[in-house]
Each structure stands twice: as C-alpha cells, then as structure tokens.
N, C-alpha and C positions, 0 to 999 in steps of 0.2 A: 504493500500500500504506500502511496505517496501522500505527503502533506500538502494541503491546498496552498499554504503560504509559500512552499518551495516551488510549486509549479506556476505561481503568480510572479516569480522573479523577473524583473525588467518589463513587466506589463504596466502600461500607463493607466493608473487607477485614479478615479475621481472620488469615490466614496465606498466605504465598507460598512455593512450592517451585519453584525454577527461575528462568529469566530472563524479565523482562517487557519488556526492550528488544529485542523481536523484531517483524519484519514479519508482519502477519496479512492473510489474504485476505478472509474474510467472517465475520460473526457468525451462528451456526447453533444452533437449539435442537431440531431434528429430526435425530437421528443418521443417518437414511437419506439426508439431503441433504449430508452432509459431503464436502468436497473437500480437497485438499492445502493446508496452511497455514491452515485455518479454525480459528476458536475455537468450541468446543462448550460451550454453557451448559446444565447439567443442572438442569432445573426439576422440582419436585415438583408434578405436576398432579393434577387431580381423580381421574383413572382410571389415569394412567401416571406412573411416577417415572423421570425422565431419568437419575438416578444409575445405573440398571440398564444403561444403554447407553454408559457412559463407555469401557469397553474396546473396544466396537465403533467408537466415534467415533475413538479413537486408531488402531485398525487401518485405518481408512479415510483417515487422513492428518491428523487434527486435531493442531495444534501446541500448543494450550493448552486446558485444561479449567477452567471456572468452575463451582464447586459449593458446596453447603452442607456436605456430608459428604465428607471426603477419602477416596479409596479406599485400602485397605491396601497394595495393590501399585501403586507409582508407576513408570511407565516412564521409563527414562533418556532425557533429551533433550526431554521433554514438560514444559511449565510447568503447575503446578496452583495455582489461586487459590481459597482458601476464603473465601466471602462470607457475610454475615449473612442475606441474602435473595436468592436467585437471580432471582426475578421482578423485584425492584427493580434488581438489578445489570444484568439484560438491558436494561431500559428505559433506564437511564442510559447504558450502553455503546452502545446503539443511537443515542441522541441524539448522543453524542460521535463515534461512527463517521461519522455523516453531518454532523458539524460543527454540531450544534444548529440544525437548520433552523427549528424552531418560534420561535426568537428573531428570525428574519428575516422573519416573516410575521405578519399579524394572525389568530391562531388562536382561534376561538370554539367552545366546547364546549356541546352541548345535552344535558341529562340530565333524567330523569323517566320515568314509566311509559309514558305515551302522548304522541304529538305530536313525538317527536324527529326522525323521518324527514321529516315535513311541514315543520317549522320549518327544519331544515338545508337541505332541498332547495329550499324557496321563497326562503330567503335567498340561495342560490346563484343562482336565477333572477333575483331582484331586483338583485343586484349586477352580474350579467352585463348586464342591461338598462340599468344605470346606466353601463356602459362600462368596468367593471373586469375584470382577469384574476382568475378565481376558482377555488378548489378545493373539492371536496366529498368527505368521508369518511362514507358512510352505509350503512345496511342494504341499500339498493337497488343502489347503485353507488359507485364511486370515480371522481372526475373531476378531471383535471389541466387546468384551463382548459376546453378543448373535447374533450380526449381521454378516452374512457371506458374503465374497467377493471371487471372483475367483482368484486363484493364477496362475501365468504363469512361474515363476522361483523359484528354491529352495530358493535363496536369491534375493529378488526384487532389483531394482535399488535404489540408494540413495534417490531420491525424493519420490518414492513410500513408502519406509520404513518410512521416517519422516512424510509423509502425514498421514499414518495409525497410527503411534505413537501419532501424534497430535489428531487424532480422538479418540484414546484410552484415552488420557488425558481428553478430553471433556466429554467422557462417564464415567469418574471416575474409570478407570481401575487401579488396584493396581500392577499387575504382567503381564509381557508379555514374552512369550517363543518363541524363534526365531531360525529357522534353519540357520546355517552359513556354506555355501558351500565354497570349495576351490576356485571356480571361483569368488564368491562374495568377498572373502578376497583379492585375487590377483588383482581384478579389483577395489579395494579400496572402495567397496560399504558400508563397515562397518566403514570407517573412520569417525571421528567426533561423533560417538555414544559412550555413557557411559554405559558400561555393569556392572551389579551388580554381575554377575557370568558367568563362562564359563564351559561347560561340554565337555570332550573328550570321545568318544565312543570306537573307534577302528580305525585301518588303514590297508587297504588291497588294492589290485590291482584295480584301477579305474582312469579314466580321464587322462590316459597317452598320449592320443591324444593331449591334451591341455597342460599338464605340462611337457611332454617329458621324465622326469626321475622320479623315485619314490622318490628320495632324494628331488627334488624340490617340489613335491606334499606334502611330509611330512613337509618340512620347511615352506611352506605357511600355513599349519594348525597350526604349532607352533607359527607363527607370531601373530596369534589371541591371544594366551595366553601371549605372550611377551608384548602385548599392554594393557592387563588388568590393571586397577588401584589397588593400595594397598587396597582400601576399598572393592574390589570384592573377590570372591572365585574362585579358579581354581580346578575343580573336574575332576579327571582322572581315567580311567580304568587301574589299575596297572597290571592286568593280560595280557594286550596287551603289546608286547615288545616295543612299542613306547610310552607307557603311561608315563614313567619317563621323557622321552625326552621332552614331551610337557611342563613340569613344570620347566625345567632347568633355564630359565631366567625370569620367571614371577615374578611380584611384588605382585601378589594377594596371598591370604591365600591358601596354598596348601592342598588339601584334596584328598583322594584316595578311590576307591571302587573296590571290587573283589568278585569272587566266590571261587577262589583257594588260592590266596596269602593273607598274613596278610595285612589288610587295615583298614582305619578309618570306612568304612561301608562295612559289609560283609553279604552275604546271602547264605544259604545252601539249596540245592534242596533235598527234601525228597521223592517225588513221582511224576512221570510223566504220564499223560494220555492225550488222544485226547481232553478231555473236559477241561483240565487245569493242573495246577501244584501246588503241596503242597510244601511250602517253610518254612524255619525257619529263623526268623529275631531276633537276640539277645534273643533267648530262647522262642520266641513266634511263634507258628505255624499259617501260613496264607495260605488260598486257593486263588489262582488267576486264572482267566480265560485265562491268557496268556500262550502260549505253546512254548516250546523249550528253550534250554540253552541260545541262543542269546537274547531271550525276557526277560529272568530272569536277564541278564546283564542290559538290558534296565530298568527293574523294580528296580534294585538295585540303578541305577543312579537317578531314580525318587524319591525313598525313601530318598536317601542322600540329594538331592536338596531340597526336602520339609522340611527336618529337618534343613538344613543350612539356609533356609528362615524363620525359626521360628515356623513351625507347630509342634504340640505335636505328639510324637511317636504313641500313641494309636489311635489318630485321623487319622494319616497317614495310619496305617495298616488297620484300619476299612474301609477306602475309597479304599485302594488298592484292597481289595477283591471284590469291586464293579466295577472296571475299565473294560471297554469294549475294545476289540481289535480294532485297527485302520483299516479303510477301505483299503482293498487290501494288508493287512499284515497278512499272515497266516489266511486268511478268508476262512472258509470252509462250504460246504453244503453236506448233505447226501441224496442220492436218496432213493426211496422207496425200491429198491433192495439192499440197504446197501452199495452202492458204495460212497466213500468219495472223493469229489473234493476240492482241496485246491488252492486258488488263492493267489499268492504272488508276490510282487514287485521285488523280487530277480533278479538283473540285473548285479551283479558283481560275479566273481568266488567264493569269500568268502561267500557272501550272499546265493548263490545257494547251496553251500556245507553245510552251517548251516541249511538251510531248509530241505535238503534231509537227513542229519544226524538226525535231529529231527524226521522226519517221520520214519526213520528206527529204531529209538530209542523207539518209542511208538507203533510200529506195533507188532503183535504177531508172525509174521514170515511166515505165510502161504499166506498172501496177496501179490499181485504184485503191484509194484510201477511203474506207467506209467507217464513219465515226458514229458510235451509239453514245448519247450523252443526255443527262438531265440535270436538274438542280434541286437541292434539298428544300423541303418546306420549313416554315417557321425560322428561316435564316435570311441573311442579307439578300434582299430582292433586287438591289441595284446591279448585281453581277449577272443576273439572268440574261438580259439582252446581249451583254458583252460575251458571255460564254457561247451563245448561239452565233454571234457574229464571227468569232474566231473559228468555231467548228466549221461553219459554212464556207469561210474563206480558204481554209487550209485542207479541206477534204474534197474528194470527188463526189461523195454522197454522205448525207447526215441523216440519222434517224433520231429524232427527239423523243425521249421517253421519260418515265418516272424514275426518280432517284429514291430518296426517302421523303415522300410527301408529308409525313408526320400528320399534323392536324389540318393541313391545307388541302384544298381541292386540287388534285393532280393536274386536271385540265387547265386550271387557272395558271399554274406554274408554267406549263408549256406555252400558253398564250403569251405570257410575259416574256418568255424566251424568244419566241418567234418575231417579236417587235424588232429585235436586233439584226434580223436577216435582211440584207440589202436586196433590192429587186432583182439584180442580175444573178443572185444565188438561190432564189426561190425554188427554181426547178431542181436543185440538188437536194432539197429537204423533204422529209416525210415525218409525220407524227404517228407513233405507235404507242399508245398509253401504257400498255402492259409491258414491263421490262423483259420478261421471258420471251414474249412474241417479238419484241424489238430485236433481241439478239438472234432469234431464229431467222427473222427477215434479213438481217445483215449477212448471215451465213448463206441464205438462198441467193442473195444478190452477188455474192463473191465468186470469183473464179480463180484458177491457179495463179499463184504469185501475188494475189491481192492481200491487202493488210486491213484487218478489222481492229479498230481501237474501241474498247469498251471503257469509258471514263467515268470517274466520279465516286465509285464505291471501293475499288481496290480490294483490300484485305477483308472488308466487312462481309460477314456471312449471314446477314439478315436484311430485310427490307421493312421499314416502319411505315404503316399506313393506318391512319386514324388512331394513332397511339399504340397500335398493336404490332409487335415485331414477329415476323415469320421468317423461316429459314430461306435465305436466298444468297447464292454465291455466283458471281459473274463468271469465274473461271470454270466452275462446275457446269454452268449452263452452256457455255461455248464449247466445252469438251463433249457434252451430250449432243450438241448440234453436229459437231464433227463426226461423232460416231454414227449418227443417223445418216449423214451424207455418205459415209463409207458403206453402210448397209445398202443404200439406194444405188 
C-alpha cells in the first residue's frame, strides 16, 4: 500500500480537506472501476466530466477524491484534495505511485503526424536484435520485452503508461520506445515522465477536429520538446518546415536528420524497388526492406536514435538490413496473377500522398493504380475532400468506401469526400459503401501487374459502425479476393 501524501508529491495542491497520511489501494479515474480504499481522480474530459461521478466513487469505496472543483457536500471520513489541474495531478501521482519508473529506464518519445508507429516499432526490433531487453508503447501494441498486450490508444492514459513502465523495470528492460500523440500531450498524459530522448517526424494536416487550428496542433507537439530535460536529446527532421520550430526552446541536446538538407544524420537513396530500397549511410551502402521516401525518413531517425543511444554504427547498419516492415504499413501481397495489393494505415492527406507517390515512383508505368480509401467518422472533417483529391489525382481508379464511420452516416462521409474531386477526375471515381465489396470491386477491376492500394485502416482488425466494432481486416479481405480469383 502507498500513502496518499507520498503519491501527492510535487502535485500543485490548492486545498486539502481530511487526512493525507492514509493507505491507498489504486489510482482510478473511471468511477465504474472503483474498489475499496482507491483514490478517485475527477478529470474534466472532452465529453465527460468526472466531477459528476464523485458521489458514486465515494459510494463504491473511494477513500480520497482528487478534483479541480470541490463538491458542496463532503462526506465524513473521505479526504478531498483540490488541485490546479486534475490531468497533471493524475500523471504525477501515477509516476509517484509506481515509484517513477521512467527515471529507471531509457524512455524515448516519438511524436509527429506520420511515422510514429514505424519508428517506435522498428527501434524496438533493432534493439531486440542488438541483444537488449526492450519495451514498446505504440498504437499497434504494448510490449514488455517479449510479452505483448493490446493497445487501445496511441498514447495510453497516465496510469497505464506507468503501470507498463513498472512492469518493464521488473522485466529488466533497458530501453522503451513510446509513441507520443498530440492528444496525449494536450491531455497531460506524459507529465511526470522523464524522457531520455524525443524524436520529431513531420507535421501535416490531422486532428483539426480536436485542436481547431494547425498552429495549436503544432504548438502542442512543440511543448513535448520544451519539456525535455538537459540530459535528453531532441532529434528533429530538418527537412520538415516545422523541424527547426520544435527545437526552439528545448533544453535537450539538439540533433537533426534529413535526406535533403545538411544535418547531423543524413541518408541518401540510391535505388528504389517494390522489394526494398538501397541507401547510402556515410559512405556505406545498405539494403533495406522498407519502401518509399517516407520510410527512409523513418529509417534515418532510427539510425540516428540508435547511434545517440550508444550503439556502434556497423552494428546498427547490419541490423537495419534485417528490419521487417510494421504490420499495416506498406504491407503488400502479390497474387498468382501478378497483381500487387498494398495495405497501409495512411489516414491523413500527407500520408496518402506519400504512399501513392511511392507507388508511382516504383511502378514501370504500364500498370494501373487502383486506390480503395475512406475517412473515419467523428474525426477531422476538413481532411475528407483533401484525401479524395489526392487519391483521384494520383490513381488511375479510386473506389471511395467506408473506413470506421463510428456514429456518423457513412454516406455523408463519402459525400464530403467527393467534394474534393476535380471535374477532370470524376470519371476515375466510384463509390462502394460496403468496404468488403469495395475491395472485391478493386480486385475485379485489376489485371496482371496492377497495384491495389487499400488505405486508411492498416493494422486494424475491426470496423466500427454505429459504435459497434466487428471483425474486419483489409489484408484478410484482399487475400480472400485473390484466392477467389485463383479458383475462377
């Protein structure tokens, strides 16, 4: 058991009613999960205010309440602590509760619009191959050395982060690579964590439903680097126009990577193929299975990070040639008829553009590129016409379909996408509401050597319609189609 007074260390407290020298069981921010002697932290969320559930938490056995607004009726024997910011308080308390595990591990945060999952996951692969015990906190999964857990958010809540970091310490983990989303930064989930390094990938159009303006989105990303300690490194993609901006106020050691600009770490592309890319790293030629310029940016960040963390250059480059692509990121299969299907998580305009430009870069010119794409519901609506515009410009044929419509009308989403299609590209487009049918249609349209891109969902193995998740896997669906074509 931990003492409440100990887990409140360094929390900005306004008032205390009751005793803080008490034993507590767990930190909880969901009143439905309260057990006896738990501490309930009432957060003001985007759609739910935890303050409305204080009485319920007390009735279920909460021994202490952490809140921004004190309730009028305080129950005898319950400790009430008023704090300046409940999100920050939860994050600091979670770190204290688990005895600050991030200070006992080399924790590296990866932020940016695109590339976070690939960089974090491949760094995990690289350091495992180099013989280290490694942790991963990513969109795809959470890994404690070799034990996998399901991930539900790009950046988990503060309690979950510290819980798994604590498990990593127990497992003897040396390095942990963590995706850091703008939502996670804004909601203070990374407060109280000690990072050994931060990586900036790039910045483009995304999450403007949440952040409202691009400037706010950019500034929230920057605040992650502002908070890095002097002992950490801040590694930025200097080819991105926001790369310099991220480093303006950081106390960390500033390092840069690039493909075009003069930088501390630079890689040159020598040859591009569907099977991989030949690159030059400081005079050494290396073959990588990763495909596309955007992936070579990711790889450059990985090489730079490994070097900054003390690995030898020759060992890094040897392992780089062995790295496997991340699930749902430019993952491809080829049918017996020679049709290539690529499944990619591209769900932003910039990511879709990068993938389609990569495909057009490596194709011989005679194949058709057929793109299957949609946009998620209850998310940034402004990117919908842009996604459609990019898809129709860079493909020979586009099939607009449902992604995860969530609580929105799927047809409305598609209508909003189609607004972005210019008149000269109308004839290239088709709308098939059902995603399974859309993938089948793409397979029927294709012939030998054609390339099908199925974009937006990548590694996801579900589709969410009207708040209900059903099993759906793009890769499974296209392989089923290929098997049907073979039988016919």
